[in-house]
KEKE-3310 file (N, C-alpha, C; in steps of 0.2 Angstrom, whole numbers, plus 5000, padded with zeros to 4 digits):
npx = (4879:4895:4902:4917:4925:4920:4924:4938:4939:4935:4945:4956:4953:4954:4967:4973:4968:4975:4988:4988:4986:4997:5008:5007:5010:5023:5030:5027:5034:5047:5049:5047:5056:5068:5066:5063:5075:5083:5076:5077:5090:5090:5082:5089:5099:5092:5079:5067:5062:5054:5040:5038:5045:5038:5027:5032:5036:5023:5017:5021:5012:5000:5001:4998:4984:4979:4982:4973:4961:4961:4960:4948:4940:4942:4937:4924:4921:4921:4918:4918)
npy = (4965:4971:4986:4992:5003:5005:4993:4994:5005:5000:4990:4998:5005:4994:4990:5002:5002:4990:4994:5004:4997:4989:4998:5004:4993:4989:5000:5000:4988:4991:5002:4995:4986:4993:4999:4989:4982:4991:4992:4980:4980:4990:4985:4974:4980:4989:4983:4988:4998:4992:4993:5006:5005:4996:5003:5012:5003:4999:5010:5013:5004:5010:5015:5004:5003:5016:5014:5004:5010:5020:5011:5005:5016:5019:5008:5008:5020:5033:5050:5053)
npz = (4860:4864:4868:4861:4866:4879:4885:4884:4892:4905:4906:4908:4920:4928:4927:4932:4945:4950:4949:4959:4971:4970:4969:4982:4990:4987:4990:5004:5008:5005:5014:5026:5027:5029:5041:5049:5050:5057:5068:5074:5078:5087:5097:5101:5109:5118:5125:5130:5122:5113:5111:5106:5094:5087:5083:5074:5064:5060:5054:5040:5034:5031:5018:5010:5013:5009:4995:4992:4995:4985:4974:4976:4974:4961:4955:4958:4952:4958:4960:4947)
capx = (4886:4899:4906:4925:4927:4918:4928:4944:4939:4935:4952:4961:4952:4956:4974:4975:4967:4980:4994:4987:4988:5004:5013:5007:5013:5030:5032:5027:5039:5054:5050:5047:5063:5073:5064:5063:5082:5085:5072:5080:5096:5089:5079:5095:5102:5087:5072:5061:5060:5051:5033:5039:5048:5032:5023:5036:5035:5016:5015:5020:5006:4995:5002:4994:4977:4978:4982:4967:4955:4961:4958:4940:4937:4943:4932:4917:4920:4919:4921:4918)
capy = (4967:4975:4992:4991:5008:5003:4987:4996:5009:4995:4987:5004:5006:4988:4991:5007:4999:4986:4998:5008:4993:4986:5003:5004:4987:4989:5006:4998:4983:4995:5005:4991:4982:4997:5001:4982:4980:4996:4991:4974:4982:4994:4980:4970:4984:4991:4979:4992:5002:4988:4995:5012:5004:4993:5009:5015:4998:4999:5017:5012:5000:5015:5016:4999:5005:5021:5011:5000:5015:5022:5006:5004:5022:5018:5002:5011:5026:5038:5056:5055)
capz = (4858:4869:4865:4862:4870:4886:4887:4885:4898:4910:4907:4910:4927:4932:4928:4937:4952:4952:4950:4965:4976:4969:4971:4989:4993:4986:4995:5011:5009:5005:5020:5032:5027:5032:5048:5053:5051:5062:5075:5078:5081:5094:5102:5104:5114:5123:5124:5133:5117:5108:5109:5102:5088:5084:5080:5068:5059:5057:5051:5033:5032:5029:5011:5007:5014:5004:4988:4992:4995:4978:4969:4977:4971:4954:4952:4959:4948:4962:4958:4939)
cpx = (4889:4902:4913:4927:4926:4922:4935:4945:4939:4942:4957:4959:4954:4964:4976:4974:4973:4987:4994:4989:4995:5009:5013:5011:5020:5033:5032:5033:5046:5055:5051:5053:5068:5072:5064:5070:5085:5082:5075:5086:5095:5086:5084:5098:5098:5080:5066:5059:5056:5044:5033:5041:5042:5028:5026:5036:5028:5014:5015:5015:5000:4995:4998:4986:4975:4977:4975:4961:4955:4958:4950:4937:4937:4938:4925:4916:4918:4922:4921:4912)
cpy = (4972:4980:4991:4997:5007:4998:4990:5001:5005:4992:4992:5005:5000:4988:4996:5005:4994:4989:5002:5003:4990:4991:5004:4999:4987:4995:5004:4993:4986:4998:5001:4987:4986:4998:4994:4981:4985:4994:4985:4976:4986:4990:4976:4974:4987:4988:4983:4997:4998:4991:5002:5010:5000:4998:5011:5009:4997:5005:5016:5008:5004:5016:5011:5001:5011:5019:5007:5005:5018:5017:5005:5010:5022:5013:5005:5017:5032:5045:5058:5054)
cpz = (4863:4865:4866:4867:4877:4889:4888:4891:4905:4912:4910:4918:4931:4933:4932:4944:4955:4953:4957:4971:4976:4971:4979:4993:4992:4990:5002:5012:5009:5012:5026:5032:5030:5039:5052:5055:5057:5068:5078:5081:5087:5099:5105:5109:5119:5122:5126:5128:5111:5106:5105:5095:5084:5080:5074:5063:5056:5053:5043:5030:5029:5021:5007:5007:5010:4997:4987:4991:4988:4973:4970:4973:4964:4951:4953:4955:4952:4960:4950:4936)
residu = (MET:VAL:ASP:LEU:GLY:ALA:GLY:LEU:ALA:THR:LEU:GLY:ILE:ALA:ILE:GLY:ALA:GLY:ILE:ALA:VAL:LEU:GLY:GLY:ALA:ILE:GLY:THR:ALA:MET:ALA:GLN:SER:ALA:ILE:GLY:ALA:ALA:ALA:ILE:GLY:VAL:ILE:ALA:GLU:ARG:PRO:GLU:GLU:ALA:GLY:LYS:LEU:LEU:ILE:TRP:LEU:VAL:ILE:PRO:GLU:THR:LEU:VAL:ILE:PHE:GLY:PHE:VAL:ILE:ALA:ILE:MET:LEU:VAL:LEU:LYS:VAL:GLY:GLY)
# end
């Protein structure tokens, strides 16, 4: 027989992990949409700046990585 409290705790952890990844993904999408639009405008005028702008476009991707790490920590119950 499964304990109801343990089941609800597991459900809460799963929901928290999903929110961590989803929040990181939404934040990254919002940041990259603004940066991407600005980068295309700059590249149209100065193509030699493309490499520098690519780095600025990739930096927000760390939000998803951080969200994924938090989700893994929640699922594995690290620190508790």
